[in-house]
C-alpha positions as CSV (number, residue, x, y, z in Angstrom):
1,X,3.4,-16.4,17.9
2,X,-0.3,-15.5,17.6
3,X,-3.0,-15.9,15.1
4,X,-4.7,-12.5,14.6
5,X,-8.1,-12.3,12.9
6,X,-9.4,-8.8,12.2
7,X,-12.1,-6.8,10.5
8,X,-13.0,-3.1,10.7
9,X,-9.5,-2.1,11.7
10,X,-6.1,-2.1,9.9
11,X,-3.2,-4.1,11.2
12,X,-1.4,-1.0,12.8
13,X,-4.6,0.0,14.7
14,X,-4.9,-3.6,16.1
15,X,-1.2,-3.7,17.1
16,X,-1.6,-0.3,18.9
17,X,-4.5,-1.7,20.8
18,X,-2.6,-4.9,21.7
19,X,0.3,-2.8,22.9
20,X,-2.0,-0.7,25.1
21,X,-3.9,-3.7,26.4
22,X,-0.8,-5.5,27.6
23,X,1.5,-2.5,28.3
24,X,3.9,-3.5,25.6
25,X,6.3,-1.5,23.5
26,X,5.2,-1.3,19.9
27,X,8.6,-2.5,18.7
28,X,8.1,-5.8,20.6
29,X,5.2,-6.7,18.2
30,X,6.2,-8.0,14.8
31,X,4.2,-8.7,11.7
32,X,4.7,-9.7,8.1
33,X,2.2,-7.4,6.3
34,X,-0.5,-4.8,6.6
35,X,-4.1,-5.9,6.0
36,X,-6.8,-3.6,4.7
37,X,-9.2,-2.1,7.3
38,X,-12.3,-3.6,5.6
39,X,-11.0,-7.1,4.9
40,X,-11.8,-10.1,7.0
41,X,-8.2,-11.2,7.4
42,X,-6.2,-13.7,9.4
43,X,-2.5,-13.2,9.8
44,X,0.3,-14.2,12.2
45,X,2.1,-11.8,14.5
46,X,4.8,-12.4,17.2
47,X,5.2,-10.6,20.5
48,X,8.5,-10.6,22.4
49,X,7.9,-12.0,25.9
50,X,4.2,-12.5,25.2
51,X,2.0,-14.8,27.3
52,X,-0.6,-17.5,26.6
53,X,-3.0,-14.8,25.7
54,X,-6.4,-15.2,24.0
55,X,-8.3,-11.9,23.3
56,X,-11.7,-11.2,21.8
57,X,-11.9,-7.4,21.1
58,X,-14.4,-5.3,19.1
59,X,-12.5,-5.6,15.8
60,X,-10.2,-8.5,16.3
61,X,-9.4,-11.8,17.9
62,X,-5.9,-12.8,19.1
63,X,-4.9,-16.4,20.0
64,X,-1.6,-17.8,21.1
65,X,-0.4,-20.7,18.9
66,X,3.2,-21.4,19.8
67,X,6.8,-20.1,20.2
68,X,9.5,-19.4,17.6
69,X,13.2,-18.6,17.6
70,X,12.8,-15.5,15.5
71,X,10.0,-12.9,15.1
72,X,7.4,-12.9,12.3
73,X,8.6,-10.7,9.4
74,X,8.4,-10.2,5.6
75,X,11.4,-12.4,5.2
76,X,9.5,-15.5,6.3
77,X,6.2,-14.6,4.5
78,X,5.6,-16.6,1.3
79,X,2.3,-15.0,0.3
80,X,-1.4,-14.9,1.0
81,X,-4.4,-17.0,0.3
82,X,-7.5,-15.1,-0.8
83,X,-11.2,-15.9,-1.2
84,X,-13.3,-13.0,-2.5
85,X,-17.0,-12.8,-3.4
86,X,-17.9,-10.2,-6.1
87,X,-21.6,-9.3,-6.2
88,X,-24.0,-7.4,-8.5
89,X,-22.0,-8.1,-11.7
90,X,-23.6,-6.8,-14.8
91,X,-24.0,-9.0,-17.9
92,X,-21.3,-7.0,-19.8
93,X,-18.8,-7.4,-16.9
94,X,-19.6,-11.1,-16.6
95,X,-18.7,-11.6,-20.3
96,X,-15.4,-9.7,-19.8
97,X,-14.5,-11.8,-16.7
98,X,-15.4,-15.1,-18.4
99,X,-12.9,-14.3,-21.1
100,X,-10.2,-12.6,-18.9
101,X,-10.0,-15.0,-15.9
102,X,-8.8,-18.0,-17.9
103,X,-6.2,-15.7,-19.4
104,X,-5.1,-14.6,-16.0
105,X,-4.9,-18.2,-14.8
106,X,-2.6,-19.0,-17.6
107,X,-0.5,-15.9,-18.3
108,X,-0.9,-13.8,-15.1
109,X,-1.7,-10.2,-14.5
110,X,0.3,-7.0,-14.1
111,X,1.5,-6.8,-10.5
112,X,0.7,-3.2,-9.8
113,X,0.1,-1.9,-6.3
114,X,-3.6,-1.2,-5.8
115,X,-5.1,2.0,-4.4
116,X,-5.3,0.8,-0.8
117,X,-1.5,1.2,-0.7
118,X,-2.1,4.9,-1.2
119,X,-4.5,5.4,1.6
120,X,-2.3,8.0,3.2
121,X,-2.7,10.1,0.1
122,X,-6.4,9.4,-0.5
123,X,-7.2,13.2,-0.1
124,X,-5.7,13.5,-3.6
125,X,-3.3,16.3,-2.8
126,X,0.0,14.4,-3.0
127,X,2.4,12.3,-1.0
128,X,4.0,13.4,2.3
129,X,7.2,11.6,1.4
130,X,7.4,13.5,-1.9
131,X,7.2,16.8,-0.1
132,X,9.8,15.7,2.5
133,X,12.3,14.6,-0.3
134,X,11.9,18.1,-1.9
135,X,12.6,19.7,1.5
136,X,9.1,21.2,1.7
137,X,8.6,20.3,5.4
138,X,5.6,22.6,6.0
139,X,3.9,21.2,2.8
140,X,4.5,17.7,4.2
141,X,3.0,18.7,7.5
142,X,-0.1,20.1,5.8
143,X,-0.6,16.9,3.9
144,X,-0.4,15.0,7.2
145,X,-3.5,16.9,8.4
146,X,-5.6,16.7,5.2
147,X,-8.7,14.7,5.9
148,X,-10.5,12.3,3.6
149,X,-13.9,10.7,3.4
150,X,-12.4,7.5,5.0
151,X,-11.5,9.3,8.3
152,X,-13.7,8.8,11.3
153,X,-15.5,11.7,12.8
154,X,-12.9,12.4,15.5
155,X,-10.0,12.3,13.0
156,X,-11.9,14.6,10.6
157,X,-12.7,17.1,13.3
158,X,-9.1,17.2,14.5
159,X,-7.6,17.6,11.0
160,X,-10.0,20.3,10.0
161,X,-9.2,22.1,13.3
162,X,-5.5,22.0,12.7
163,X,-5.8,23.3,9.1
164,X,-8.2,26.1,10.0
165,X,-6.0,27.2,13.0
166,X,-2.7,26.7,11.1
167,X,0.1,28.3,13.2
168,X,-1.9,28.3,16.4
169,X,-0.6,24.9,17.3
170,X,-2.1,24.5,20.7
171,X,-5.7,25.3,19.6
172,X,-6.4,21.7,18.6
173,X,-4.1,19.7,20.9
174,X,-7.1,18.5,23.0
175,X,-8.6,16.9,19.9
176,X,-5.5,14.9,18.9
177,X,-6.5,11.3,18.3
178,X,-3.0,9.9,19.0
179,X,0.0,10.7,21.2
180,X,2.3,11.4,18.3
181,X,-0.1,14.0,16.8
182,X,-0.4,15.8,20.1
183,X,3.4,15.8,20.5
184,X,3.8,17.0,16.8
185,X,1.7,20.1,17.6
186,X,3.4,20.7,20.9
187,X,6.8,20.6,19.2
188,X,5.7,23.2,16.6
189,X,4.5,25.5,19.4
190,X,7.8,25.2,21.3
191,X,10.2,25.3,18.3
192,X,9.0,28.3,16.3
193,X,7.5,26.3,13.5
194,X,10.4,23.8,13.0
195,X,8.5,21.5,10.8
196,X,11.4,19.2,10.1
197,X,11.9,18.5,13.8
198,X,8.2,18.0,14.3
199,X,8.1,15.4,11.5
200,X,10.7,13.4,13.4
201,X,7.9,12.7,16.0
202,X,5.6,11.0,13.6
203,X,4.9,7.4,14.6
204,X,7.7,5.3,13.0
205,X,5.4,2.7,11.6
206,X,3.2,5.3,10.0
207,X,6.3,7.2,8.8
208,X,7.6,4.1,7.0
209,X,4.1,3.6,5.5
210,X,4.1,7.1,4.1
211,X,7.5,6.3,2.4
212,X,6.4,3.0,1.0
213,X,3.2,4.5,-0.4
214,X,5.3,7.0,-2.5
215,X,7.6,4.2,-3.6
216,X,4.7,2.1,-4.7
217,X,3.3,5.0,-6.7
218,X,6.6,5.5,-8.5
219,X,6.9,1.7,-9.1
220,X,3.5,1.7,-10.8
221,X,4.6,4.5,-13.1
222,X,7.8,2.6,-14.0
223,X,5.9,-0.6,-14.7
224,X,3.4,1.2,-16.9
225,X,6.1,2.8,-18.9
226,X,8.0,-0.5,-19.3
227,X,4.8,-2.1,-20.7
228,X,4.2,0.8,-23.0
229,X,7.6,0.2,-24.5
230,X,7.5,-3.5,-24.7
231,X,3.9,-4.5,-25.6
232,X,2.5,-3.9,-29.1
233,X,-0.6,-1.6,-29.1
234,X,-2.9,-4.5,-29.9
235,X,-1.7,-6.3,-26.7
236,X,-2.4,-3.5,-24.2
237,X,-5.1,-1.1,-23.2
238,X,-5.4,1.9,-20.8
239,X,-7.5,1.7,-17.7
240,X,-8.4,4.6,-15.4
241,X,-7.1,3.8,-12.0
242,X,-6.6,6.1,-9.0
243,X,-7.2,9.9,-9.1
244,X,-5.9,11.0,-12.5
245,X,-3.6,8.0,-13.0
246,X,-4.1,5.4,-15.7
247,X,-2.5,2.0,-15.9
248,X,-1.7,-0.3,-18.8
249,X,-3.4,-3.8,-18.7
250,X,-2.8,-6.8,-20.9
251,X,-5.1,-7.4,-23.9
252,X,-5.5,-11.0,-25.1
253,X,-2.1,-12.1,-23.9
254,X,-0.2,-15.0,-25.5
255,X,2.8,-17.0,-24.6
256,X,5.1,-15.3,-27.1
257,X,4.2,-11.8,-26.0
258,X,4.7,-12.6,-22.3
259,X,7.7,-14.9,-22.6
260,X,10.1,-12.0,-21.8
261,X,7.8,-9.9,-19.6
262,X,7.4,-12.9,-17.2
263,X,11.1,-12.6,-16.3
264,X,11.1,-8.9,-15.6
265,X,11.5,-7.7,-12.0
266,X,11.5,-4.0,-11.2
267,X,13.1,-2.7,-8.0
268,X,11.4,-0.2,-5.7
269,X,13.1,3.1,-6.0
270,X,15.8,3.7,-3.4
271,X,19.1,5.7,-3.1
272,X,20.8,2.4,-2.4
273,X,20.4,1.1,-6.0
274,X,22.4,2.0,-9.1
275,X,20.5,1.2,-12.3
276,X,22.3,1.6,-15.7
277,X,19.7,-0.2,-17.8
278,X,16.3,0.7,-19.3
279,X,14.6,0.5,-15.9
280,X,17.1,3.1,-14.6
281,X,16.4,5.3,-17.6
282,X,12.7,5.1,-16.9
283,X,13.1,5.9,-13.3
284,X,15.3,8.9,-14.1
285,X,12.6,10.4,-16.3
286,X,9.9,9.7,-13.7
287,X,11.9,11.3,-10.9
288,X,12.8,14.3,-13.1
289,X,9.1,14.9,-13.6
290,X,8.6,14.7,-9.8
291,X,11.3,17.4,-9.3
292,X,13.9,14.9,-8.0
293,X,17.3,15.0,-9.6
294,X,18.1,11.3,-9.9
295,X,17.9,8.2,-7.6
296,X,20.8,9.5,-5.4
297,X,18.5,12.4,-4.3
298,X,15.7,10.0,-3.4
299,X,16.3,10.3,0.3
300,X,15.2,12.3,3.3
301,X,16.7,13.8,6.5
302,X,13.9,12.4,8.6
303,X,14.9,9.5,10.8
304,X,12.6,6.6,10.1
305,X,11.6,7.6,6.6
306,X,14.0,5.3,4.8
307,X,13.5,3.9,1.3
308,X,14.4,0.2,1.2
309,X,14.4,-1.5,-2.1
310,X,13.1,-4.9,-3.2
311,X,12.6,-6.6,-6.5
312,X,9.0,-6.9,-7.6
313,X,7.8,-9.2,-10.4
314,X,6.2,-7.3,-13.3
315,X,3.8,-10.1,-14.1
316,X,2.4,-12.5,-11.5
317,X,0.6,-15.8,-12.3
318,X,-1.8,-16.7,-9.4
319,X,-1.5,-20.2,-7.9
320,X,-4.5,-22.4,-7.8
321,X,-6.9,-19.8,-9.2
322,X,-10.5,-20.9,-8.9
323,X,-13.6,-19.0,-10.0
324,X,-17.1,-20.1,-9.5
325,X,-20.3,-18.4,-10.5
326,X,-22.8,-18.7,-7.6
327,X,-25.4,-17.2,-9.8
328,X,-25.6,-14.9,-12.9
329,X,-24.3,-11.9,-10.9
330,X,-22.2,-13.4,-8.2
331,X,-18.6,-14.7,-8.6
332,X,-16.4,-16.3,-6.0
333,X,-12.6,-16.1,-6.7
334,X,-9.9,-17.9,-4.7
335,X,-6.2,-18.2,-5.2
336,X,-2.7,-17.9,-3.6
337,X,-0.6,-14.8,-4.5
338,X,3.0,-14.0,-3.5
339,X,3.6,-11.5,-0.8
340,X,2.9,-7.9,-1.9
341,X,0.5,-8.9,-4.6
342,X,-3.1,-7.7,-4.5
343,X,-6.2,-9.8,-5.2
344,X,-8.1,-6.5,-5.8
345,X,-5.7,-5.8,-8.7
346,X,-6.3,-9.2,-10.1
347,X,-10.0,-8.5,-10.0
348,X,-9.5,-5.0,-11.5
349,X,-7.8,-6.6,-14.5
350,X,-10.4,-9.4,-14.7
351,X,-13.3,-6.9,-15.0
352,X,-11.7,-3.9,-16.8
353,X,-13.5,-3.0,-20.1
354,X,-11.0,-3.4,-23.0
355,X,-10.8,0.3,-23.6
356,X,-8.7,2.2,-26.1
357,X,-5.3,1.0,-27.1
358,X,-2.5,2.8,-25.2
């Protein structure tokens, strides 16, 4: 087991570098969660057959701390402790946060997935997993090569080359930033545009991430609709979120309003679940609008893109929430959140202007 501290690279980038550095198979490295590229984060990973290694690289440090009988995984993760400093807060935002943070400490916040979960769709043109479910394999492949402002220069150059030479698959192979992207193009060149077969070559960790991003997007829609049905208008408001999506946040919550919502857990969509309740009805309508004929059809034919389910709390109350104003425009927030919950979403709801009733 190793302590990994990173900044300027996401967890998958770091794991790939560790695998190359020590000539390991990626599947021998286990982790419990993915940390954002820009966060200074410490997490634990395990390496099958690893040594007493201590590494200081450009974007991370790795240190051996001991041995365990089983690998690190989501099943042993309890949650994450956060400490965040928010700067350049306006007077209006400060007034909102001073009212909202004590409410969040007492009643909690809506446990939506935040926008970093959708980084694979940050180009704004849709989700790869959605196109695969619909059987539009070429459309999925095009989305794989859409660039965004967050890509580095090499990634952007490669993606733009592929899209501008679409169909001439070997024209950009020399620019491929990863092995799987090179093999993807070579497969298309050999197989007469068999996009489905090419998609099977996408890195498995990345493929799983593409699937969970779409699941998270649908979960947010289900949570929003559930709140719309169960919160009176005076206890909710709409907030612009990501792309053209809006979310429903709590307005002046009280114990009576949240007594039932605090017990609600919504599953991630998966063909392995059968929902015959209100949540199932909500998901059926959401999937219908996405062009998917029910939860049974929420599956793909691509090995590695599987949609596992898990129950997720609708409302989360942070543990040990502390907030300290360093000065008039600087706030430090610290707390412990269960696995899968986002400190950035807590902060969104702490600072969101109480807009129109939804």
